[in-house]
PLY file of the C-alpha trace (Angstrom):
ply
format ascii 1.0
element vertex 80
property float x
property float y
property float z
element edge 79
property int vertex1
property int vertex2
end_header
0.00 0.00 0.00
1.08 3.53 -0.72
0.65 6.19 1.93
1.16 9.93 1.65
2.42 11.75 4.74
3.16 15.35 5.66
5.63 15.89 8.49
6.59 19.12 10.27
10.13 19.05 11.66
12.47 21.34 13.52
14.69 23.32 11.16
17.76 21.10 11.64
19.39 18.80 9.10
19.90 16.14 11.76
16.11 16.03 12.26
15.65 14.99 8.63
18.31 12.29 9.01
16.63 10.91 12.14
13.18 10.59 10.65
14.51 9.05 7.40
16.35 6.46 9.49
13.04 5.54 11.18
11.36 5.15 7.77
14.13 2.81 6.63
14.27 0.77 9.87
10.50 0.25 9.85
10.74 -1.27 6.35
8.95 1.38 4.32
10.14 2.24 0.81
10.34 5.96 0.08
8.81 6.61 -3.36
8.44 10.42 -3.22
10.15 13.05 -1.07
9.75 16.83 -1.04
11.29 19.17 1.55
10.22 22.79 2.03
11.24 25.37 4.63
8.47 27.59 5.97
8.03 29.54 9.22
11.40 28.35 10.53
10.63 24.65 10.21
10.88 21.91 7.62
7.75 20.59 5.95
8.24 17.18 4.36
5.78 15.62 1.96
6.55 12.00 1.20
5.00 8.85 -0.16
5.94 5.49 1.28
5.12 1.99 0.10
4.89 -1.15 2.24
2.66 -4.09 3.09
3.04 -3.15 6.76
0.36 -1.12 8.58
1.07 2.61 8.36
0.50 3.12 12.09
3.81 1.31 12.73
5.57 4.19 11.02
3.42 7.12 12.15
3.56 6.13 15.82
7.37 5.96 15.71
7.68 9.27 13.87
5.44 10.98 16.45
7.83 9.82 19.20
10.80 11.68 17.69
11.60 14.88 19.58
12.30 16.78 16.33
8.91 15.92 14.80
6.21 18.49 15.48
3.34 16.88 13.53
2.63 13.88 11.30
-0.40 13.95 9.01
-1.59 11.00 6.95
-3.01 12.56 3.80
-4.47 9.71 1.81
-4.40 5.99 1.18
-4.15 4.31 -2.22
-4.43 0.67 -3.15
-1.37 -0.54 -4.96
-2.21 -1.65 -8.50
-0.84 -5.10 -9.25
0 1
1 2
2 3
3 4
4 5
5 6
6 7
7 8
8 9
9 10
10 11
11 12
12 13
13 14
14 15
15 16
16 17
17 18
18 19
19 20
20 21
21 22
22 23
23 24
24 25
25 26
26 27
27 28
28 29
29 30
30 31
31 32
32 33
33 34
34 35
35 36
36 37
37 38
38 39
39 40
40 41
41 42
42 43
43 44
44 45
45 46
46 47
47 48
48 49
49 50
50 51
51 52
52 53
53 54
54 55
55 56
56 57
57 58
58 59
59 60
60 61
61 62
62 63
63 64
64 65
65 66
66 67
67 68
68 69
69 70
70 71
71 72
72 73
73 74
74 75
75 76
76 77
77 78
78 79
């Protein structure tokens, strides 16, 4: 399944590295990544793909001290 997420992070490059490490360790494939800086913080829009439930990733991202907000935008069925 593909999932689209928007994440607000502290404006630090190490924050981006930390959350990308969580994505990789949880077994999600990153298929789209866009990083914008607004109001002194990073806004990341990304699409991930995995057979695993998305809550495994979102719950871990919410625990990171650098992450201010995680929003699940939409769900799409993967076309086989």
